[in-house]
C-alpha positions in Angstrom: 136.4 100.4 109.9 133.9 102.9 108.5 131.2 101.7 110.9 133.4 102.5 113.9 133.8 106.1 112.7 130.0 106.7 112.8 128.9 105.0 116.0 130.1 103.8 119.4 128.6 100.3 119.4 127.9 97.7 116.7 125.7 94.6 117.2 124.9 91.6 115.0 121.8 89.9 116.6 120.8 86.4 115.6 117.0 86.8 116.0 114.2 89.3 115.7 113.6 89.3 119.4 117.3 90.1 120.1 117.2 92.9 117.6 114.1 94.5 119.3 115.7 94.1 122.7 118.8 96.0 121.6 116.8 98.8 120.1 114.8 99.1 123.4 117.9 99.2 125.5 119.2 102.3 123.6 115.8 104.1 123.7 115.9 105.6 120.3 119.7 106.0 120.0 120.3 102.8 118.1 119.3 102.1 114.5 118.9 99.1 112.3 121.2 98.7 109.4 120.7 96.3 106.5 122.5 97.1 103.2 123.6 100.5 104.6 123.9 102.1 101.2 122.1 105.2 102.3 122.5 105.1 106.1 126.3 104.9 106.2 126.5 108.0 104.1 124.0 109.8 106.3 126.0 108.9 109.4 129.3 110.0 107.9 127.9 113.3 106.8 126.1 113.6 110.2 122.7 113.9 108.7 121.8 111.2 111.2 123.5 110.4 114.6 123.2 107.2 116.5 125.1 105.6 119.4 124.7 102.0 118.0 124.1 100.2 114.8 122.1 96.9 114.8 123.1 94.8 111.8 120.3 92.4 111.0 122.3 90.4 108.3 122.7 87.4 110.7 119.0 87.1 111.5 117.8 83.8 110.0 115.3 83.9 107.2 115.6 87.5 106.2 117.1 86.8 102.8 114.4 84.4 101.8 112.0 84.7 98.9 109.1 82.3 99.1 105.5 81.7 98.3 103.2 80.7 101.1 99.6 80.0 100.1 98.5 82.9 97.9 101.2 85.4 99.2 104.7 86.0 98.1 107.1 87.0 100.9 110.5 88.7 100.7 112.6 89.0 103.8 114.1 92.4 104.9 117.6 91.4 103.8 116.6 90.6 100.2 118.8 92.8 97.9 117.8 94.5 94.6 120.1 92.0 92.8 118.5 89.0 94.5 114.9 90.3 93.6 115.8 91.2 90.0 117.2 87.7 89.4 114.8 85.6 91.3 113.0 83.0 89.1 109.9 83.4 91.2 109.8 87.1 90.8 110.7 87.1 87.2 107.9 84.7 86.4 105.2 86.0 88.7 105.9 89.8 89.1 108.2 91.1 86.4 107.4 94.7 87.4 109.4 94.1 90.6 112.3 92.5 88.9 112.5 95.3 86.3 112.3 98.0 89.0 115.0 96.4 91.1 117.3 96.0 88.1 117.3 99.8 87.5 118.5 100.9 91.0 121.9 102.5 91.1 125.0 100.6 90.2 125.7 96.9 90.4 127.5 97.5 93.7 124.5 99.3 95.1 122.1 96.6 93.9 124.3 93.9 95.5 124.2 95.6 98.9 121.1 97.7 99.0 117.9 96.0 100.2 114.4 96.3 98.9 113.0 97.1 102.4 115.7 99.7 102.8 114.4 101.3 99.5 111.0 101.6 101.1 112.1 102.8 104.6 114.3 105.5 102.9 110.9 106.9 101.7 111.8 108.6 98.5 108.9 109.2 96.2 110.7 107.9 93.1 112.1 104.7 94.7 111.9 102.2 91.9 111.3 99.1 94.0 108.8 100.7 96.3 106.7 102.0 93.4 106.6 98.4 92.0 105.6 97.0 95.3 102.8 99.5 95.8 101.4 98.5 92.4 101.4 94.9 93.7 99.5 95.8 96.9 102.6 95.3 99.0 102.5 95.3 102.7 105.2 95.4 105.4 105.4 93.1 108.4 106.7 95.3 111.3 107.6 94.2 114.8 107.3 96.9 117.5 109.1 97.3 120.8 106.5 95.3 122.6 107.1 92.3 120.2 103.8 92.6 118.5 103.5 92.4 114.7 101.5 94.6 112.4 100.9 94.6 108.7 100.9 98.0 107.0 100.4 98.8 103.3 103.6 100.3 101.8 101.8 103.4 100.5 100.8 104.2 104.1 104.3 104.4 105.5 105.4 107.6 103.8 105.3 110.9 105.7 107.2 113.0 103.2 110.2 112.9 100.9 112.8 111.0 102.8 110.6 110.7 105.9 109.1 107.4 106.9 106.5 106.6 109.5 108.6 103.5 110.3 110.9 104.2 113.3 114.1 102.1 112.6 115.4 103.1 116.1 112.4 101.4 117.8 110.9 98.8 115.4 111.9 96.4 112.7 110.5 95.5 109.3 110.9 91.8 108.9 109.5 91.2 105.4 107.4 92.6 102.6 104.5 90.5 101.2 102.0 90.8 98.4 99.4 88.6 96.8 100.6 86.2 94.1 99.2 87.5 90.8 96.6 85.5 88.9 97.0 84.1 85.4 94.8 86.9 84.1 97.1 89.6 85.5 100.2 91.2 84.1 102.7 93.9 85.2 105.4 96.2 83.8 107.9 98.8 85.0 108.9 101.7 82.8 111.6 104.3 83.6 112.7 107.5 82.0 116.2 108.8 83.0 119.0 110.7 81.4 121.2 107.6 81.2 120.8 103.9 82.0 122.8 103.8 85.2 123.5 105.9 88.3 120.8 108.4 87.4 117.7 109.5 89.2 114.6 108.9 87.2 112.9 111.7 85.3 109.8 109.5 85.7 109.0 106.0 86.6 105.8 104.0 86.3 104.8 100.7 87.8 101.6 99.1 86.3 99.6 96.0 87.3 96.4 95.1 85.4 94.0 92.2 85.8 91.6 91.1 83.1 88.4 89.1 83.2 88.3 85.3 82.3 87.6 86.1 78.7 90.5 88.6 78.5 88.0 91.2 77.1 87.7 93.7 80.0 89.9 95.2 82.6 88.8 93.9 86.0 91.3 95.9 88.1 94.4 98.1 87.7 97.0 99.8 89.9 99.2 102.6 88.5 102.0 104.1 90.5 104.0 107.1 89.2 107.1 108.8 90.7 108.2 111.4 91.3 105.2 113.6 90.6 104.3 114.4 94.2 106.0 114.3 97.6 104.8 110.7 98.0 104.6 107.8 95.5 101.5 108.7 93.5 98.6 106.3 92.7 96.9 107.4 89.5 93.4 106.5 90.9 91.4 108.3 88.3 93.2 106.4 85.5 92.8 103.1 87.5 89.0 103.7 87.8 88.8 104.6 84.1 90.2 101.2 83.2 88.1 99.1 85.6 85.3 97.5 83.7 86.4 99.0 80.4 87.0 97.0 77.3 90.6 96.1 76.4 91.2 98.4 73.4 94.0 100.7 72.3 91.6 103.6 72.5 90.7 102.9 76.1 94.4 102.5 77.1 95.3 105.8 75.4 92.4 107.6 77.1 93.4 106.2 80.5 97.0 107.3 79.9 95.8 110.9 79.3 93.7 110.7 82.5 96.9 109.7 84.4 98.8 112.5 82.8 96.1 115.1 83.8 95.8 113.9 87.4 99.6 113.8 87.9 101.3 117.1 88.9 105.0 116.9 88.3 106.9 120.2 88.8 109.7 121.7 86.8 113.0 120.5 88.4 116.5 119.4 87.4 114.8 116.2 86.2 112.9 118.1 83.5 110.2 120.6 82.7 106.7 120.1 84.1 105.0 120.0 80.6 107.5 117.4 79.3 107.3 115.2 82.3 103.5 115.4 82.3 103.4 114.3 78.7 105.8 111.5 79.3 103.4 110.1 82.1 101.0 109.3 79.3 103.7 107.8 77.0 105.2 105.6 79.8 101.7 104.4 80.8 100.8 103.3 77.3 104.1 101.3 77.1 103.6 99.8 80.6 100.0 98.7 80.0 100.9 97.3 76.6 103.7 95.2 78.0 101.6 94.1 81.0 98.9 92.9 78.6 101.5 91.1 76.4 102.5 89.1 79.5 99.0 87.9 80.1 98.6 86.5 76.6 100.7 86.6 73.4 97.8 87.9 71.4 98.5 91.3 73.0 102.1 91.3 71.9 101.8 94.2 69.5 98.8 95.8 71.2 100.0 99.4 71.5 102.2 99.5 68.4 
């Protein structure tokens, strides 16, 4: 009933090709809908206007979570609940399971999709921040039927503005490398209450150690919302790379992340407080990520 109030036509294609053909037919006046938790509200409030909605829930394979070779693939219809409870994700990439478990209410998590979280392009989107830390990429099919792979951190134009045009192209899946045994991840979130609250801050961390578990080989640290886009703390990442795994190194790297971030004072909290909490959350995240690599790091940051 609600869908009929916000558009003239409603389609449920059975394939990617059919989806693209419908979008092409409407020449920018149709839009893909998956979970619809954000889009339906935008249509009802007339923030967006379309002639047709193209519901991709019937397209085969879009709800799959699978490992193929050294890549983990999640279809465009995978919901936050599905990702947060997937045995594969819980075991291999807990940062993503944790991020998806914090999104909205149970109803939102049951309906909202991880890809929709990305396309919505908010800088504090929990799932998107986790996927950027995991080197996530989107598989996108254009009007000509050709596919392209694009890193998630490159699809943001500004707050709420995506470079993906859901009136002319379709995201079919998100993929990222399967983490190695020497890598660990964690998601930390600071908010005023546990549910239905925008984050004051969130941080997604992935670290990889050398074979001897003595040095950091690589690190990815994503913080939101401290800029108009999801923010990579690259100075802190570079500080960790090649450094010994010690509490002092992690604390210094956390300070580097705090210094390079630039949160502003907002309804979420004061600038100074939020900047200080960047450091606190990073220490927690790196400590937990290390504990997931080897039990000897269980009390590393305490």
